N, C-alpha and C positions, 0 to 999 in steps of 0.2 A: 504494500500500500504506500502510495506517495504522500509524504507529509509536506504541506504547503507552509511557506514562511508567513509570518504574521502580516507582512505588507501585501502579500499575494491574496490572502484571505480578505483583507480590507478592500482591496481593489475589486475583487470578485463581488463582494457585497454591494459596493457602490453601483456596479453594472446591473446587478439583480434588482436593486431598488429603482434605478433609473428605468429599467425595462417594465417593472410593475407600474410605475407612475405613468409612463408613456402608454401602456396598455389601457390605463384608466382615463386617458384623454388629456393628460398634462403634457406640456412642452418641457422637456428636460434637457439640460446641457451639463456634461461633466467637465470639470475644470482639469486642466493638464498641469503637471508638476506637483510640487509639494505645497499646496495652498492650505494652510491650517484652518482658516475661518470658514471656508466654503468648499463643499465637495460636489454638490449638485446644483 
């Protein structure tokens, strides 16, 4: 079984949440880089 790094898990979670919000009709944009205050 492959173990993901904490940063990989966080990034995957952001994409999952963005996909769910988009599916529900929201316009979602992910920020690139290490932006602490804003992710979506």
